[in-house]
C-alpha positions in Angstrom: 0.0 0.0 0.0 1.6 3.2 -1.2 -1.3 5.5 -0.5 -0.1 6.4 3.0 0.9 10.0 3.4 3.0 11.2 6.3 3.1 14.9 7.1 6.5 16.5 7.3 5.1 18.4 10.3 4.4 15.4 12.4 7.1 12.9 13.4 6.4 9.8 15.5 9.1 7.2 15.7 9.2 3.9 17.6 12.6 2.4 18.3 13.1 -1.1 19.7 16.0 -1.7 22.0 18.0 -4.7 21.2 18.7 -5.3 24.9 15.1 -5.7 25.8 14.3 -7.9 28.9 13.5 -11.0 26.9 11.7 -13.6 28.8 10.0 -11.2 31.3 6.3 -10.7 30.9 4.7 -7.8 32.8 1.5 -8.2 34.6 1.5 -4.6 35.9 2.3 -1.4 34.1 2.6 2.1 35.6 2.7 5.2 33.3 4.1 8.4 34.7 4.4 11.7 32.9 7.3 14.0 33.7 6.8 17.5 32.2 7.8 21.1 32.6 11.4 20.4 31.5 12.4 23.4 29.3 15.8 23.1 27.8 17.8 24.4 24.9 19.8 22.3 22.4 21.2 22.3 19.0 21.8 19.6 16.3 25.1 20.8 14.9 25.3 18.2 12.2 21.9 19.1 10.7 21.7 21.3 7.6 18.7 23.3 8.6 17.6 25.7 11.4 18.2 23.1 14.0 21.9 23.8 13.8 21.1 26.9 15.9 20.2 26.8 19.6 16.5 26.2 20.0 14.4 25.2 22.9 11.4 23.1 23.8 9.6 22.1 26.9 10.2 18.4 27.0 7.9 15.8 28.4 8.7 12.2 29.1 6.1 9.5 29.6 7.7 6.5 31.3 6.1 3.1 31.5 7.3 0.9 34.4 6.6 -2.8 34.2 6.8 -5.7 36.7 5.4 -9.2 37.2 4.5 -8.5 40.9 3.9 -5.4 42.8 5.6 -4.5 46.1 4.5 -7.0 48.8 3.9 -4.4 51.5 2.3 -1.5 49.6 1.0 -3.1 46.4 2.7 -0.5 44.3 4.6 -0.9 41.1 7.1 1.9 42.0 7.0 3.8 45.3 7.1 7.6 45.5 10.7 7.7 46.8 11.8 6.1 43.5 9.6 8.3 41.4 11.0 11.4 43.1 14.5 10.2 42.3 13.5 9.8 38.7 12.0 13.3 38.6 15.2 14.8 40.2 17.4 13.1 37.6 15.2 14.4 34.7 15.1 17.9 36.2 18.9 17.9 36.6 19.4 16.9 33.0 16.7 18.9 31.3 15.3 21.8 33.4 16.7 25.1 32.1 19.8 23.4 30.7 21.6 23.6 27.4 22.3 20.3 25.7 25.0 19.7 23.2 26.4 16.6 21.6 29.8 15.3 22.8 31.2 15.7 19.3 29.9 19.3 18.8 32.7 21.2 17.0 31.8 24.3 19.2 32.1 22.3 22.5 34.9 24.4 23.8 32.8 27.6 23.4 29.9 26.0 25.2 32.1 24.8 28.0 33.5 28.4 28.3 29.9 29.8 28.5 29.2 27.2 31.2 32.4 28.2 33.0 31.3 31.8 33.0 27.9 30.9 34.4 26.0 31.9 31.2 24.5 28.4 30.6 23.9 25.2 32.5 25.6 22.8 30.2 24.8 19.1 29.7 26.9 17.0 27.2 25.1 14.1 25.6 25.9 11.4 23.1 23.0 12.8 20.9 20.7 15.8 21.4 17.9 14.4 19.2 14.7 13.2 20.7 15.9 9.7 20.0 19.1 10.5 22.0 17.0 12.0 24.9 14.7 9.0 25.0 17.8 6.7 25.2 19.4 8.8 27.9 16.1 8.7 29.9 15.7 5.0 29.4 19.2 4.2 30.6 19.1 6.7 33.5 15.7 5.5 34.8 16.7 1.8 34.5 19.8 2.6 36.6 17.5 4.1 39.3 14.6 1.6 39.4 16.4 -1.7 38.9 18.5 -1.3 42.2 15.7 0.4 44.0 13.3 -2.5 43.4 15.9 -5.3 43.4 15.3 -5.9 39.7 11.5 -6.4 40.2 10.7 -3.3 38.0 12.0 -2.4 34.6 11.4 0.4 32.0 9.2 -0.9 29.2 8.6 2.3 27.3 9.7 5.9 27.0 7.7 8.4 25.0 9.8 11.6 24.6 8.0 14.6 23.3 9.3 18.0 22.4 6.1 19.2 20.8 2.7 17.7 19.8 4.3 17.1 16.4 7.4 15.3 17.5 7.2 12.2 19.6 9.8 9.4 19.9 8.9 6.2 21.6 11.6 3.8 22.8 10.4 0.4 23.8 11.9 -2.6 25.5 9.6 -5.2 24.1 10.6 -8.6 22.7 11.3 -8.3 19.0 8.6 -10.8 18.0 6.0 -8.2 19.1 7.0 -6.1 16.1 6.8 -8.7 13.4 
């Protein structure tokens, strides 16, 4: 079917992680939205306006999954763990400037940060795909030890606007066949 038209103005991407937790089936899912994360970034390797600094208010919807809830509380993830996730996201994305590690102007940005002009974060990639991967890895490193491996991240939806959403999933590959 070649009659499908995709608008250039709307971009929704789903990426599957090769390191998905194969063999684990979730009975419980908890979706939490983390918003109000305004940041500035640039995509230096692009050949359009995104080469310039530009900003968005990022939102991340994180899906936590587990086979069993906490014995004592019946929760998937407790508030202490969610507060730690929120703090990590705020540290990375709240009023910060994001650049790629290989940005040719990295020295200039580091100088601006040293002068207190910007709150700099250096990432592998500043795209929404890169942000989703950073959130996935960071949140996994928080929830796995906090729950003794009982909970894992099954999905990240990273949004910079209503027209640009990237979803990163940790589902077994056969779900996408």
